[in-house]
Structures are given as C-alpha cells and as structure tokens.
NUSERO-146041 format. One line per 8 residues: number of its first residue (from 1); their letters; for each residue x, y, z of C-alpha. Coordinates in Angstrom, 1 decimal. Example, Ala and Ser with C-alpha at 12.3 -4.5 7.8 and 13.67 -1.06 7.14 Angstrom:
2
1 = as = 12.3,-4.5,7.8  13.7,-1.1,7.1;
***
This chain:
323
1 = mtanpagg = -79.0,-29.8,-7.5  -79.5,-27.4,-4.8  -77.0,-24.7,-3.5  -75.4,-25.3,0.1  -77.1,-23.4,2.8  -75.8,-20.1,4.3  -72.6,-20.5,6.2  -70.8,-23.8,7.1;
9 = tparlgtr = -67.3,-24.5,6.0  -66.0,-22.4,3.6  -65.0,-23.7,0.2  -61.4,-23.4,-1.0  -60.8,-21.5,-4.3  -57.5,-22.0,-5.9  -56.1,-18.8,-7.9  -52.7,-17.9,-9.1;
17 = rstmattq = -51.0,-15.2,-7.0  -50.9,-12.3,-9.4  -53.2,-9.2,-8.6  -55.3,-9.9,-11.7  -55.8,-13.5,-10.8  -56.8,-12.9,-7.3  -59.2,-9.8,-8.3  -61.0,-11.8,-10.8;
25 = srmvadai = -61.3,-14.9,-8.3  -62.5,-12.8,-5.7  -65.1,-11.5,-7.9  -66.4,-15.1,-8.8  -66.2,-15.7,-4.7  -68.1,-12.6,-3.9  -70.9,-13.7,-6.4  -71.2,-17.1,-5.2;
33 = tertgrpi = -71.6,-16.0,-1.5  -73.9,-13.4,-2.3  -76.2,-15.9,-4.5  -76.0,-18.9,-2.4  -74.6,-17.8,1.1  -71.7,-20.1,0.8  -68.6,-18.6,2.1  -65.3,-18.7,0.3;
41 = elelitsf = -61.8,-18.7,1.1  -59.0,-18.2,-1.5  -56.2,-20.5,-1.6  -53.0,-18.8,-3.7  -51.1,-21.1,-5.9  -48.1,-20.3,-8.0  -48.2,-21.5,-11.6  -45.1,-22.1,-14.0;
49 = gdvtkahl = -46.1,-19.5,-15.9  -46.0,-17.0,-13.1  -42.3,-17.9,-12.7  -40.7,-18.7,-15.9  -38.9,-16.0,-17.7  -39.4,-17.7,-21.1  -41.9,-15.9,-23.4  -45.4,-17.6,-24.1;
57 = tqlggtgv = -44.3,-18.2,-27.7  -41.3,-20.3,-26.5  -43.3,-22.4,-24.1  -46.1,-23.1,-26.4  -48.7,-21.2,-24.2  -51.0,-24.2,-23.5  -51.7,-25.0,-19.9  -48.8,-22.9,-18.3;
65 = fvnalrde = -51.0,-21.0,-16.2  -53.6,-23.6,-15.1  -51.6,-27.1,-14.5  -50.5,-26.2,-11.0  -54.1,-25.3,-10.1  -55.4,-28.6,-11.9  -52.9,-30.3,-9.7  -54.5,-29.0,-6.5;
73 = lvagtidf = -57.8,-30.2,-7.9  -57.0,-33.6,-8.5  -54.9,-33.7,-4.9  -58.0,-32.4,-3.3  -56.4,-29.5,-1.8  -59.0,-26.9,-3.3  -62.5,-27.4,-4.1  -62.6,-25.4,-7.3;
81 = avhslkdl = -60.2,-23.1,-9.4  -60.9,-19.9,-11.2  -58.8,-19.3,-14.4  -58.8,-16.7,-17.0  -60.9,-19.0,-19.9  -58.2,-18.0,-22.6  -55.4,-19.8,-20.7  -57.5,-22.9,-20.6;
89 = ptvpadgl = -56.5,-25.5,-23.1  -59.4,-26.7,-25.2  -58.6,-30.3,-24.7  -60.4,-31.4,-21.6  -58.4,-32.7,-18.6  -59.4,-36.2,-17.4  -61.5,-36.0,-14.4  -62.1,-32.0,-14.7;
97 = vlaaiper = -65.3,-30.2,-15.7  -66.1,-26.5,-16.5  -68.8,-26.2,-13.6  -69.2,-22.6,-14.5  -68.6,-19.6,-17.1  -69.8,-16.6,-15.5  -70.8,-13.4,-17.3  -68.5,-12.2,-19.8;
105 = ddprdalc = -66.5,-9.0,-19.2  -65.3,-6.9,-22.1  -63.8,-9.2,-24.5  -61.9,-6.4,-26.8  -58.0,-5.6,-26.5  -56.8,-2.1,-25.6  -53.9,0.2,-26.7  -52.0,2.0,-23.8;
113 = ardgltfe = -50.0,4.5,-25.6  -47.7,7.3,-24.8  -49.2,11.0,-25.0  -52.6,9.6,-25.3  -52.1,8.5,-28.9  -54.6,6.0,-30.8  -53.2,3.3,-32.7  -54.0,5.2,-36.2;
121 = rlpagari = -51.7,8.4,-34.7  -48.8,6.4,-33.8  -45.8,7.3,-36.0  -44.4,4.9,-38.3  -41.6,2.9,-36.6  -43.4,3.1,-32.9  -42.4,0.3,-30.6  -45.7,-1.8,-29.6;
129 = gtgsprrv = -45.3,-4.3,-27.0  -47.3,-7.5,-26.5  -46.8,-11.2,-25.6  -49.4,-12.5,-27.9  -48.7,-13.9,-31.5  -52.4,-13.1,-32.5  -52.2,-9.7,-31.4  -49.1,-9.1,-33.5;
137 = aqlaalrp = -50.5,-10.8,-36.7  -53.6,-9.0,-36.5  -51.8,-5.6,-35.6  -49.2,-6.1,-38.4  -52.1,-6.4,-40.9  -53.4,-3.0,-39.9  -50.1,-1.4,-39.2  -46.9,-3.1,-41.0;
145 = dlvyvpir = -45.1,0.0,-40.5  -44.8,-0.6,-36.6  -42.6,-2.6,-34.5  -43.8,-5.4,-32.2  -41.8,-6.3,-29.2  -42.4,-9.5,-27.3  -43.0,-8.7,-23.6  -43.9,-10.6,-20.4;
153 = gnaetrlg = -45.2,-9.3,-16.8  -48.1,-8.4,-15.3  -50.0,-5.2,-16.3  -48.3,-2.7,-14.0  -44.9,-4.1,-15.4  -46.0,-3.4,-18.8  -47.5,-0.1,-18.5  -44.2,0.8,-16.9;
161 = kvtsgeld = -42.4,0.2,-20.2  -44.4,2.8,-21.9  -44.0,5.6,-18.9  -40.2,4.7,-19.1  -40.2,5.4,-22.8  -38.9,1.6,-23.5  -41.9,1.5,-25.6  -44.3,3.5,-27.4;
169 = avvlahag = -47.3,1.5,-26.6  -48.5,-1.7,-25.1  -51.6,-3.8,-25.8  -53.5,-5.6,-23.0  -57.0,-7.1,-22.7  -59.7,-4.5,-21.9  -61.3,-6.5,-19.2  -58.2,-7.2,-17.2;
177 = lgrvgrrd = -57.1,-3.5,-17.0  -60.4,-2.8,-15.6  -59.9,-5.6,-12.9  -56.7,-4.1,-11.7  -58.1,-0.5,-12.0  -56.1,0.6,-15.0  -58.7,1.7,-17.4  -57.2,5.2,-17.1;
185 = avtdvfda = -54.1,4.0,-19.3  -56.2,3.2,-22.3  -55.9,5.2,-25.3  -57.9,3.2,-27.8  -60.0,0.0,-27.9  -60.2,-2.4,-30.7  -63.4,-3.4,-31.8  -63.9,-6.9,-33.2;
193 = drmlpapg = -64.3,-5.3,-36.8  -60.6,-4.2,-36.4  -59.1,-7.0,-34.2  -60.7,-10.2,-33.1  -60.1,-11.2,-29.3  -58.4,-14.3,-28.3  -61.3,-17.3,-27.9  -62.8,-16.7,-24.5;
201 = qgalavec = -61.0,-13.3,-23.8  -62.7,-11.4,-21.0  -64.4,-14.8,-19.5  -63.6,-16.6,-16.7  -63.7,-20.4,-16.0  -64.8,-22.2,-12.9  -63.2,-25.7,-12.9  -63.5,-28.5,-10.6;
209 = takrredd = -63.2,-32.5,-10.5  -66.2,-34.3,-11.8  -66.7,-36.1,-8.8  -67.0,-33.1,-6.4  -69.5,-31.3,-9.0  -71.6,-34.4,-8.7  -71.3,-34.6,-4.7  -71.4,-31.2,-3.3;
217 = lgylasvd = -70.5,-28.2,-5.7  -73.9,-27.4,-7.0  -73.4,-23.7,-5.7  -71.2,-23.1,-8.4  -73.9,-23.3,-11.0  -74.9,-20.0,-9.5  -72.7,-18.1,-11.2  -72.8,-19.9,-14.7;
225 = haptrvav = -74.1,-17.4,-17.7  -75.6,-19.5,-20.5  -75.3,-16.7,-23.3  -71.4,-16.5,-22.3  -70.9,-20.2,-22.5  -72.6,-20.7,-25.7  -70.5,-17.9,-27.2  -67.0,-19.3,-26.0;
233 = vaertvls = -68.0,-22.7,-26.8  -68.2,-21.8,-30.5  -65.2,-19.9,-30.2  -62.9,-22.6,-28.7  -64.3,-25.3,-31.1  -62.6,-23.0,-33.8  -59.4,-23.1,-31.8  -59.6,-26.8,-31.5;
241 = vleggcaa = -60.2,-27.9,-34.5  -57.3,-25.5,-35.9  -55.1,-27.4,-33.4  -54.1,-24.0,-31.9  -53.4,-22.7,-28.4  -53.3,-19.3,-26.9  -49.8,-19.1,-28.3  -51.8,-19.4,-32.0;
249 = pvgafaey = -52.4,-16.5,-34.0  -56.2,-17.3,-34.2  -58.8,-14.7,-33.0  -62.4,-15.6,-32.5  -65.4,-13.6,-31.4  -69.0,-15.0,-31.2  -72.3,-13.1,-30.0  -75.7,-14.9,-28.8;
257 = adgrlrlr = -79.0,-12.4,-29.0  -82.4,-13.6,-29.7  -81.9,-17.1,-30.6  -78.7,-16.6,-33.3  -75.2,-16.9,-32.6  -73.0,-15.2,-34.9  -69.4,-16.5,-34.9  -66.3,-14.4,-36.4;
265 = aavvatdg = -62.9,-15.8,-36.7  -59.6,-15.0,-38.3  -56.0,-16.6,-38.8  -53.6,-14.1,-39.7  -49.8,-14.6,-40.4  -47.4,-13.4,-37.6  -46.2,-11.0,-40.0  -49.7,-9.8,-41.3;
273 = taavrgdr = -49.3,-10.6,-44.8  -51.6,-13.4,-45.2  -55.0,-14.0,-43.5  -58.1,-16.4,-43.5  -61.3,-14.9,-42.2  -64.8,-16.3,-41.7  -68.2,-15.3,-40.4  -71.1,-17.8,-39.9;
281 = tadlasah = -74.6,-17.3,-38.0  -76.6,-20.1,-36.9  -80.0,-20.5,-35.3  -80.0,-22.1,-31.8  -82.7,-23.8,-29.8  -81.7,-21.7,-26.9  -78.8,-20.4,-25.1  -78.1,-23.8,-23.6;
289 = dldaaval = -77.8,-25.3,-27.1  -74.1,-26.2,-26.9  -74.1,-28.8,-29.5  -75.3,-26.1,-32.1  -72.3,-23.9,-30.8  -70.0,-26.6,-31.2  -71.1,-27.3,-34.7  -70.9,-23.8,-35.7;
297 = grdlarem = -67.4,-23.6,-34.5  -66.4,-26.7,-36.3  -68.1,-25.8,-39.7  -66.4,-22.4,-39.5  -63.1,-23.9,-38.5  -63.3,-26.3,-41.3  -64.3,-23.8,-43.9  -61.2,-21.8,-42.9;
305 = igegadri = -59.0,-24.8,-43.3  -60.4,-25.4,-46.8  -58.9,-21.8,-47.5  -55.4,-22.3,-45.9  -56.0,-21.4,-42.5  -54.2,-24.4,-40.9  -51.0,-23.9,-43.0  -50.6,-20.5,-41.5;
313 = vaaafaer = -51.0,-21.8,-37.9  -48.5,-24.4,-38.9  -46.2,-21.7,-40.1  -46.5,-20.0,-37.2  -45.5,-22.9,-34.7  -42.7,-23.7,-37.1  -41.4,-20.1,-36.7  -41.8,-20.2,-33.0;
321 = dtp = -39.9,-23.6,-32.7  -37.1,-22.4,-34.8  -33.9,-21.5,-32.6;
***
C-alpha cells in the first residue's frame, strides 16, 4: 500500500497525557511525517492508569494504560494510537491491529541511586523503589538484603523520592529516562545477564482498527521495524503462554541477528527464592518470519512450565490478590 501524499488533513494520533507518553508519541509522529509527508496531530487522552492511586499489582496491570485509547480508536475519534508495548495486553483486542512497531530503544532497566551508588555498592537495608513485581523478583534474587518498596508516579516523581531521602534508589526503564531527558540520574544499568527486561520493554506499539489500516493508514508501515517486531513477538508469546500480564514476575528478551533469534526468559518468585530460566535460539527465514518467532516463544514457555514456571506465576498472583 502506498503512503499518503505530503500535506492533506492531519492524522489524529491518540496518546496518554504524561510527558513520557507525549514525547514518545511525538517521536513516532515526526518519523511518519519525515518519511511520508503526512502531518500528524496529537490528541491527548487520560487513561484509568493515569488517574488511579492504586498500585498496578492491585489492578492486575493489564490494559489500565491502553483501554481509554482503544475506546477512542473504536469510536473513530482518533486514527491511531501509540502505546508503550510493555503496557499492551498480549490478548488481541477485537477489531484492532498492531500496524507498526518502531525500532526499539534501549530495553534495559536502570538504577538511579543516591550518591552515585551502583547496585552492588548499596548498603544492606537500602530502600529501593519500583512498581514492578518483575523487577522486585529479579533484584531480590540478586540482593535479598535490600528492602523493595512499591511506588507509583512519573519518572520525576519517583526520582524525587531519592533526592528527598525517602528512598535510597529507584529502578526505571532506561529508555523512558532517555525520552524525558533524565539519563543523568542513572547510576547503574542492568544488562540482560543480570536482569531480564519486561517483554517488549523499550519498544513502542502503533495500533489502529483493522478497517482503517486497510482503507487509508498505509503510512503507518513506514515506521515498522521488522527485527524489533520479530523479537518482541517472541517475548510476548512467552508471556501469553504463561498467562501473565505486565504485573507478572516474567522477564523476556530476544535479539535478532544474521538470521537467528535468541530468546531468554525468566520467571522469578517475588521474594527471589525460586526461579525458572530458559534460553533458546532458532533459525529464521528472515526478520519477517513471525511464525517462527511465535514457535520459539511458545516452545520456551512450555519448557519453563515443565520446570514449574506456571506455579511461580500463580503464586505471585495469589500473593497480589491476598488482602
């Protein structure tokens, strides 16, 4: 399908109102305009996840940041939406499609600590803030002597808890810190060998209705990045087979290079005392071989279930649902 010609009526891009969301949406909009000439206007939308005070573990996490945008897509008030891919449920929404997955940013997690401390140099008993059970689980496996505190809020709010002395450190997505111009606060970065990121972390998702993509949204394909898509499809398949959501203690990371896709995954108990880890590689016909990526993710997840990964996920959800 050919891209829309330069100029014309601006397309309406739906985005959450946060600084990070609008920044990453503007990045996508600018890339589309640069490559196709199509002007884009941002439509700011408030999601339930933005206004609730509850922790994501209490909400289950799945969909709380994307449902309002999806409602606007179905209503036709926006043409497409941009999400953080890790916030997107793995179960497809009726009538909606992932029109594009732009090239991924840094997928790693980052530590922002007082006094420039690295993770290893934090003193025993230091208080670490994070809203992610996945991060708590993997960090506790590395440092059970630290105290992990659930927090919410945007990046500046979380960083402020360190500068105020309320916390000794917080853990945030490295890509997100870069998008809001706060990589200066990073004191340590967790490579995948130390901590696996959330499936899809660092990547963005461009979503629209299936009908609109068929009719007139071919310009969205201009920002699709096949190596990123094939990697995150494998990661999200692991999460789907394990029946987890973004509140599950599941990490997964895939890398595509030279026709091969390597996928690593980990399911870790929230106290760090039990873990199931897996690592598989598959040969792909090309970076567009999504069927092979799905098969790789499915096979690795099933292998991990055979080692008890599903029981760890179930225990984490039971712990979350216990008053």
